[in-house]
C-alpha positions as CSV (number, residue, x, y, z in Angstrom):
1,X,-9.8,-19.7,31.4
2,X,-6.2,-19.0,30.7
3,X,-4.7,-15.5,30.3
4,X,-4.2,-16.1,26.6
5,X,-7.8,-17.2,26.1
6,X,-9.0,-14.2,28.1
7,X,-6.9,-11.9,26.0
8,X,-8.1,-13.5,22.8
9,X,-11.7,-13.0,23.8
10,X,-11.0,-9.4,24.7
11,X,-9.3,-8.7,21.4
12,X,-12.1,-10.4,19.4
13,X,-14.6,-8.4,21.4
14,X,-12.9,-5.1,20.7
15,X,-12.6,-5.9,17.0
16,X,-16.1,-7.1,16.3
17,X,-17.6,-4.5,18.7
18,X,-15.8,-1.6,17.0
19,X,-16.9,-3.0,13.6
20,X,-20.6,-3.3,14.7
21,X,-20.6,0.2,16.1
22,X,-19.0,1.7,13.0
23,X,-21.2,-0.2,10.6
24,X,-24.5,0.7,12.4
25,X,-23.5,4.4,12.7
26,X,-22.5,4.5,9.0
27,X,-25.6,2.7,7.7
28,X,-28.4,4.2,9.8
29,X,-27.1,7.6,11.0
30,X,-24.5,9.0,8.7
31,X,-25.6,7.2,5.4
32,X,-22.4,8.4,3.8
33,X,-21.6,5.5,1.6
34,X,-18.5,4.4,3.6
35,X,-20.2,0.9,4.0
36,X,-21.7,-1.1,1.1
37,X,-24.1,-3.8,2.2
38,X,-22.8,-6.4,-0.4
39,X,-19.1,-5.6,0.4
40,X,-19.8,-5.9,4.2
41,X,-21.5,-9.2,4.1
42,X,-18.8,-10.5,1.7
43,X,-16.2,-9.5,4.3
44,X,-18.1,-11.3,7.0
45,X,-18.2,-14.4,4.9
46,X,-14.5,-14.2,4.2
47,X,-13.9,-13.8,7.9
48,X,-15.9,-17.0,8.7
49,X,-13.7,-18.9,6.2
50,X,-10.6,-17.4,7.7
51,X,-11.6,-18.4,11.2
52,X,-12.3,-22.0,10.1
53,X,-9.0,-22.3,8.4
54,X,-7.3,-20.7,11.4
55,X,-8.6,-23.3,13.8
56,X,-7.2,-26.3,11.8
57,X,-4.1,-24.8,10.3
58,X,-3.3,-22.8,13.5
59,X,-3.4,-26.0,15.6
60,X,-0.8,-27.6,13.3
61,X,1.4,-24.5,13.4
62,X,1.2,-24.3,17.1
63,X,2.5,-27.9,17.4
64,X,5.5,-27.0,15.2
65,X,6.2,-23.8,17.2
66,X,6.0,-25.7,20.5
67,X,8.4,-28.3,19.1
68,X,10.9,-25.5,18.1
69,X,10.6,-24.0,21.6
70,X,11.4,-27.4,23.2
71,X,14.5,-27.7,21.0
72,X,16.0,-24.3,21.8
73,X,18.1,-23.9,24.9
74,X,17.2,-20.2,25.3
75,X,14.5,-18.9,27.7
76,X,12.8,-15.7,28.5
77,X,10.9,-15.7,31.8
78,X,8.5,-13.0,30.8
79,X,8.4,-12.0,34.5
80,X,9.6,-8.5,33.7
81,X,7.7,-5.9,31.7
82,X,10.6,-5.2,29.4
83,X,10.6,-8.8,28.3
84,X,7.1,-8.2,26.8
85,X,8.3,-4.9,25.2
86,X,11.2,-6.7,23.5
87,X,8.9,-9.5,22.2
88,X,6.3,-7.1,21.0
89,X,8.7,-4.9,19.1
90,X,10.5,-8.0,17.7
91,X,7.1,-9.4,16.5
92,X,6.2,-6.1,15.0
93,X,9.5,-5.9,13.1
94,X,9.0,-9.5,11.8
95,X,5.4,-8.6,10.8
96,X,6.8,-5.7,8.8
97,X,9.1,-8.0,6.8
98,X,6.3,-10.7,6.4
99,X,3.9,-8.0,5.1
100,X,6.5,-6.5,2.8
101,X,7.3,-9.9,1.4
102,X,3.7,-10.4,0.7
103,X,3.8,-7.4,-1.6
104,X,7.0,-8.4,-3.3
105,X,6.8,-12.2,-3.9
106,X,4.0,-13.2,-6.3
107,X,3.1,-16.4,-4.5
108,X,2.6,-14.5,-1.3
109,X,0.7,-11.6,-3.0
110,X,-1.6,-14.2,-4.5
111,X,-2.8,-14.9,-1.0
112,X,-2.6,-11.4,0.5
113,X,-4.4,-9.6,-2.4
114,X,-7.8,-10.4,-0.9
115,X,-7.1,-8.0,1.8
116,X,-6.6,-5.2,-0.8
117,X,-9.1,-5.9,-3.6
118,X,-12.0,-4.1,-2.2
119,X,-12.8,-0.5,-3.3
120,X,-14.1,0.3,0.1
121,X,-12.1,1.1,3.3
122,X,-13.7,0.5,6.7
123,X,-13.4,-1.8,9.7
124,X,-15.0,-4.7,7.8
125,X,-12.1,-4.5,5.3
126,X,-9.8,-5.2,8.3
127,X,-11.7,-8.5,8.7
128,X,-10.9,-9.5,5.1
129,X,-7.9,-11.9,5.3
130,X,-6.4,-14.7,3.3
131,X,-7.5,-18.3,3.9
132,X,-4.2,-19.7,2.7
133,X,-1.6,-17.1,3.6
134,X,-1.0,-18.6,7.0
135,X,0.7,-21.6,5.3
136,X,3.6,-19.3,4.7
137,X,3.2,-16.5,7.2
138,X,3.9,-18.7,10.2
139,X,7.6,-18.9,9.3
140,X,8.0,-15.4,10.6
141,X,6.9,-16.6,14.0
142,X,9.9,-19.0,14.3
143,X,12.7,-16.5,15.1
144,X,11.2,-15.3,18.4
145,X,10.6,-18.9,19.4
146,X,14.2,-19.8,18.6
147,X,15.3,-16.9,20.8
148,X,13.5,-18.5,23.7
149,X,10.1,-16.7,23.8
150,X,7.2,-19.0,24.6
151,X,4.7,-19.6,21.8
152,X,1.8,-18.5,24.1
153,X,3.6,-15.2,24.9
154,X,4.1,-14.6,21.2
155,X,0.5,-15.4,20.5
156,X,-0.6,-12.8,23.1
157,X,1.6,-10.1,21.5
158,X,0.3,-11.1,18.0
159,X,-3.3,-10.8,19.2
160,X,-2.7,-7.3,20.5
161,X,-0.9,-6.2,17.4
162,X,-3.6,-7.6,15.2
163,X,-6.2,-5.8,17.1
164,X,-4.4,-2.4,16.8
165,X,-3.7,-3.1,13.1
166,X,-7.4,-3.8,12.6
167,X,-8.5,-0.5,14.2
168,X,-6.4,1.4,11.6
169,X,-8.9,0.5,8.9
170,X,-11.5,3.0,10.1
171,X,-12.1,5.9,7.7
172,X,-13.3,8.2,10.5
173,X,-10.0,9.1,12.1
174,X,-8.0,11.8,10.4
175,X,-4.3,12.7,10.8
176,X,-2.9,12.4,14.4
177,X,0.1,14.6,14.3
178,X,3.2,13.2,15.9
179,X,1.5,9.8,16.4
180,X,1.5,9.4,12.6
181,X,5.3,9.5,12.7
182,X,5.6,6.7,15.1
183,X,2.6,4.4,14.9
184,X,0.6,2.8,12.1
185,X,-2.4,5.1,12.3
186,X,-5.6,5.2,10.2
187,X,-4.0,7.9,8.0
188,X,-0.9,5.8,7.4
189,X,-3.0,2.7,6.7
190,X,-5.2,4.4,4.2
191,X,-2.1,5.0,2.2
192,X,-1.3,1.3,2.4
193,X,-4.7,0.3,0.9
194,X,-4.6,2.8,-1.9
195,X,-3.7,2.1,-5.5
196,X,-2.5,5.7,-6.2
197,X,0.9,5.4,-7.9
198,X,2.8,7.0,-5.0
199,X,1.0,4.9,-2.4
200,X,1.6,1.4,-3.9
201,X,3.5,-1.0,-1.5
202,X,3.9,1.7,1.2
203,X,3.4,1.7,5.0
204,X,3.8,-2.0,5.8
205,X,4.0,-1.7,9.5
206,X,1.7,-3.4,12.0
207,X,1.7,-1.3,15.1
208,X,4.7,0.9,14.4
209,X,5.4,2.9,11.3
210,X,9.1,3.4,12.2
211,X,10.1,0.4,10.2
212,X,8.8,2.0,7.1
213,X,10.7,5.1,7.8
214,X,13.9,3.1,8.5
215,X,13.6,0.9,5.4
216,X,12.3,3.4,2.9
217,X,8.7,2.3,2.4
218,X,7.0,5.2,4.1
219,X,4.5,7.6,2.4
220,X,2.4,10.2,4.1
221,X,-1.2,10.6,3.1
222,X,-1.3,13.6,0.8
223,X,-3.9,13.1,-1.9
224,X,-7.2,11.3,-1.5
225,X,-6.7,7.5,-1.6
226,X,-8.3,5.3,-4.3
227,X,-8.8,1.9,-2.8
228,X,-8.3,-1.5,-4.5
229,X,-5.8,-3.2,-6.8
230,X,-5.0,-2.7,-10.4
231,X,-6.6,-4.5,-12.1
232,X,-9.6,-5.1,-9.9
233,X,-11.0,-8.7,-9.8
234,X,-14.0,-9.3,-12.1
235,X,-16.1,-11.3,-9.6
236,X,-16.2,-8.8,-6.8
237,X,-18.7,-10.6,-4.6
238,X,-17.5,-14.2,-4.9
239,X,-15.3,-15.0,-1.9
240,X,-13.8,-18.2,-3.4
241,X,-12.8,-16.3,-6.5
242,X,-11.4,-13.4,-4.5
243,X,-9.3,-15.7,-2.4
244,X,-7.9,-17.9,-5.2
245,X,-8.1,-16.1,-8.6
246,X,-4.4,-14.9,-8.4
247,X,-3.4,-18.4,-7.5
248,X,-5.1,-19.7,-10.6
249,X,-3.2,-17.1,-12.7
250,X,0.1,-17.9,-11.0
251,X,-0.3,-21.7,-11.6
252,X,-1.3,-21.2,-15.2
253,X,1.8,-19.0,-15.8
254,X,4.1,-21.4,-14.0
255,X,2.9,-24.5,-16.0
256,X,3.0,-22.6,-19.3
257,X,6.7,-21.7,-18.9
258,X,9.5,-23.6,-20.5
259,X,11.2,-26.1,-18.2
260,X,14.3,-23.9,-18.0
261,X,12.2,-20.8,-17.1
262,X,10.2,-22.7,-14.5
263,X,13.4,-24.1,-12.9
264,X,15.0,-20.6,-12.8
265,X,12.0,-19.1,-11.0
266,X,12.0,-16.2,-13.4
267,X,9.9,-13.4,-11.9
268,X,6.5,-12.5,-13.2
269,X,4.2,-9.5,-12.8
270,X,2.7,-9.4,-9.3
271,X,-0.9,-9.4,-10.5
């Protein structure tokens, strides 16, 4: 087993183990309504679809990234710890811009919305990802490869960042003081998933919240978050609908435009 495979299994174990523990405690001990049975099984189903897509699409993306790596003359040995720090921070920065773009551009939001259109916030929500977003998101992996970082090293950093980002979806951790000013914590991420007017499109960071502070998208958790999107999808428990309903609306709007408007790419409402 390679180091990357081992790390991937560790990250997957942490994610699903944390989810299982939180769900069991919520359902059988606390009984506090933070988990809904239908929503949880829906999120598991969406996750299975995501994993299946990731296997096939991820393989094709990996081939492209390896090809880019072979073309660039730059190389990082990754033999020094600070090489990993630079790569991790760079990947986190690019994730911020990828994530921010997915809230700005309608064709990206059409994919990303599935992660937000649940009225419940818990670790199972962190498993709820787009089946088609990876067709665009991979572009943000290209700059580190062009700079000479090996695709496997980038994959390792991305796995760690994804795991830490996943853990921020827990509703059981309150504010963490100074950590909330530096990292993407559960308090910061509750803001991101809320549809309160002052919280919309805030706190885009993956591991670090410093990018939001630098680029003006930060909001502290002040009032109680109301989770979901506005408007909420009408078929809440249909995974295919949740994944694709905004794509249907986008395509209908695009084909109903005049040829001049379609060619201009005139913006439309996000949802």
